[in-house]
C-alpha positions as CSV (number, residue, x, y, z in Angstrom):
1,M,-33.4,-81.9,-27.1
2,N,-32.4,-85.2,-28.6
3,F,-28.7,-85.8,-28.2
4,T,-27.7,-89.5,-29.3
5,E,-24.1,-89.2,-29.3
6,C,-21.3,-87.0,-27.8
7,T,-19.3,-84.3,-29.9
8,P,-15.6,-84.6,-29.5
9,I,-15.3,-81.5,-26.9
10,Q,-18.1,-83.4,-25.0
11,E,-16.5,-86.8,-24.9
12,H,-13.4,-85.3,-23.4
13,A,-14.8,-82.8,-21.2
14,I,-17.7,-84.7,-19.7
15,P,-15.9,-87.3,-17.6
16,V,-13.6,-84.8,-16.3
17,I,-16.0,-82.4,-15.1
18,L,-17.9,-85.4,-13.6
19,E,-14.9,-86.2,-11.4
20,G,-14.7,-82.8,-10.3
21,R,-11.4,-81.7,-11.8
22,D,-11.0,-78.4,-13.6
23,M,-10.2,-78.1,-17.0
24,I,-10.0,-75.7,-20.1
25,G,-11.6,-77.1,-23.4
26,V,-11.1,-75.3,-26.6
27,A,-13.5,-76.1,-29.8
28,Q,-15.2,-73.9,-32.7
29,T,-18.4,-72.7,-32.7
30,G,-21.2,-75.1,-32.8
31,T,-19.5,-78.0,-31.5
32,G,-21.5,-78.2,-28.0
33,K,-19.0,-76.6,-25.6
34,T,-21.9,-75.1,-23.8
35,A,-23.6,-78.6,-23.2
36,A,-20.4,-80.1,-22.6
37,F,-20.0,-78.3,-19.4
38,L,-23.6,-77.5,-18.2
39,L,-25.0,-81.3,-18.5
40,P,-22.3,-82.6,-16.1
41,I,-23.2,-79.6,-13.5
42,L,-26.5,-80.3,-13.9
43,S,-26.0,-83.7,-13.3
44,K,-23.9,-83.4,-10.6
45,L,-26.2,-80.7,-8.7
46,S,-29.2,-83.3,-9.5
47,D,-27.9,-85.9,-7.8
48,G,-28.3,-83.9,-4.4
49,G,-25.7,-83.8,-1.5
50,Y,-26.0,-79.9,-1.8
51,P,-27.4,-77.1,0.5
52,E,-31.0,-76.8,-1.1
53,K,-31.1,-72.8,-0.1
54,A,-27.7,-72.0,-1.4
55,I,-25.8,-71.2,-4.4
56,N,-23.9,-74.2,-5.5
57,C,-22.7,-72.9,-8.6
58,I,-21.7,-69.8,-10.3
59,I,-21.3,-69.6,-14.1
60,M,-19.5,-66.6,-15.5
61,S,-19.0,-65.2,-19.1
62,P,-16.9,-62.6,-20.6
63,T,-19.7,-60.7,-22.3
64,R,-23.5,-60.5,-21.8
65,E,-24.6,-62.1,-25.0
66,L,-22.7,-65.4,-24.2
67,A,-24.4,-65.1,-20.7
68,Q,-27.9,-64.9,-22.3
69,Q,-27.0,-67.8,-24.7
70,I,-26.0,-69.9,-21.7
71,D,-29.1,-68.9,-19.9
72,Q,-30.9,-70.2,-23.1
73,A,-29.3,-73.2,-22.9
74,M,-29.9,-73.9,-19.5
75,G,-33.3,-73.0,-19.8
76,G,-33.7,-76.3,-22.7
77,F,-31.7,-78.5,-20.1
78,F,-34.2,-77.6,-17.0
79,L,-36.6,-79.8,-18.6
80,L,-34.7,-82.7,-17.4
81,H,-33.6,-81.2,-14.1
82,E,-36.7,-80.4,-11.8
83,R,-34.6,-80.0,-8.9
84,V,-32.2,-77.4,-9.8
85,E,-33.3,-73.3,-9.8
86,R,-31.1,-70.9,-11.9
87,S,-31.2,-67.2,-12.0
88,S,-29.1,-65.0,-14.6
89,I,-27.5,-61.7,-13.7
90,W,-25.7,-59.3,-16.0
91,R,-24.9,-55.5,-15.9
92,K,-23.5,-53.3,-18.6
93,R,-19.9,-52.6,-17.3
94,R,-19.0,-49.0,-16.6
95,D,-15.9,-47.8,-18.8
96,T,-13.2,-46.4,-16.3
97,L,-10.5,-43.9,-17.0
């Protein structure tokens, strides 16, 4: 991955997330939304200060497909963050009446 500059969503989201504040970001497909929230999360986790043998972050998505896309993006970013481990879990929802 070769990032040279932020997209608008990244430029606005990353500082807010690094400050530990909540936010909602809306942008079109392909604008870097996933990196906008993953990079600051991974940065904070890599800085340390969190229990090593604990779950320190949970990312939930509304669909299995999006969960898989997020997992793939995390796999690419993990080359930069050796101290962070990841695990992805998804299941098929049973329809209820």
